[in-house]
N, C-alpha and C positions, 0 to 999 in steps of 0.2 A: 378241741380246746376252744373256749370262747375267744373271739377275736380281741376284745378288750375286756380285761378283768381287773378290778381294783386289787391292789396288794396292800394289806393293812399290817403295820409293824407293831408287834406286841412284845415288849422286852420281858422275856422270861415268864409271861402270863398267857402264853398261847393256849395251853391246855384249859385254863379257866375260861378263856375267850371262846374256844370251841364249844364247851359245855353251855356257857351262857347263851350264845347266839342260837345254837341248835335247840335249846329248850324254850327260848323266847318266841321264835318263829315256828309256828305249828307244822308247816310243811318242810321244814329244814332237813337237809341231808348232809352228811359228811361223805364227800366223794373220794377223798384221798388224804392220807397222813403219812409223812415221812418223819423218821426220828433221828436224833443226833447220835444215837448208839442204841444197843440192845435194851438198855435200861434207862435211857435218857428221855428228856421231854420231847415233845413234837418239835421239829424244826420248821416244817411247812405243813399247811393243810389247805385243802380246797373244800369249801363248804358251799352249799346252795341255799339261798334264802329267797323265798318267793320267786323262784325261777331264775335268780341271778347268781352267778358264781363269784365268789370272793376268795382270794388267796390270803391266808394268814401266815405271817412270817415271825419266827422267834428270832428277833434281832440281837438278843443278848442282854446283858445286865446294865447297860449304860444309861438307859432312859434319856437319850440325847434327842430323840425325835418324837416328841409328844404330838398327839392330834391337836388340831386347832379348828376353829369355826370356819376357816377358809374352805373346808370340805365337809359336806354333810350329806346324809342320805335321807330322802323324803319317803315317808310311808303314806300311801294313799289309803286312808281309812274309810270304810263303808259307812260308819255311823259313830255315835258318841261312845257306844260300848267298846268299839275297837280302839278309839282314841284313848279311852280310859285304860284299857288293857296295856297298850304299848307304853303310855306315859308312866304308869305305875311300874311296869317291868323295868324301865330304865331308871327313873328317878328314885323309886323306893328301894332299889337294890344297889345303892352306892352312887347313883348318878346325881345330876344337878339340873334344876329348872333354869330356863332362860325365858325369853319373851316370844310372843307371837307363834307359839307352837313348837319352839325349838327347845331341845334339852340335850344333855349329854348322858351317856351311859357310864358305868363304873370305870371304864377304860379311858374316858375322855372323848370318845367318838361322838360327834354331833349328829342329831337326828331331827328332822322336821316331821312332826306327827300332825298331819293335816287331814281334814275331812274332805270327801269328794264334794260336799256342799260348798266348799270354798269357791269353786268355779261358778256357782250360782249366786254367791253373795259378794264377796270381796272382788271377784272378777266378773260379776253379773252385768247384763246389758243395761240396766237402769243405772246411769251414772251417779245420780244422787243417792240411790240405795247402796251402790258399791262404796261410795264415799263414807256413808254412815257405818256400813259393815267394817270397812277398813279402820275407821276410828275406834270401833268397838274392839276389833282384833288387837289394835295397838295397846290396849289396856290389859290384855290377857296374857297369862303364861300358858297354861294348857288351854287349847281352843275349846270353846263351848258352841256346839252346833246351833242349839236353840237360840242362844243370844245373838249369834251372827245372823240367823234368819230373821229374828225380831228386828234387829237394827236395819237390815236391808229393807224390810217391809215398812219401816217408819215408825215402829212401835216402841 
């Protein structure tokens, strides 16, 4: 077992969550599912997304514990195509856009969909370029790699 594993509470939507996450992340695996009875929905599941294990819990019908932006998962995207893929997977399937590369999926779980180029622009060594890239980022919902790079370069 992983020493630390997030446990995500899905009120009676655990089966939908298992399907959604394992179809969204290409290397995803279902490692374990326990059921509430022979014909009942899943009670718990352990899935692996990009090498990280997550426990999903069917907490029941109360919807008393919704996800908030206080916890999010960052996806380190290789390029704009990967940003576009994850952004549309979350937002276009019942999710919601936010600012600066943040969005929610259909379950309300927050994701930061960010490019690796963030480290070279917003967090880059040229302080003036980083400031320009940060100002550009603050105007974005889905992050635009070319626009961040252009702002960093001064263009």
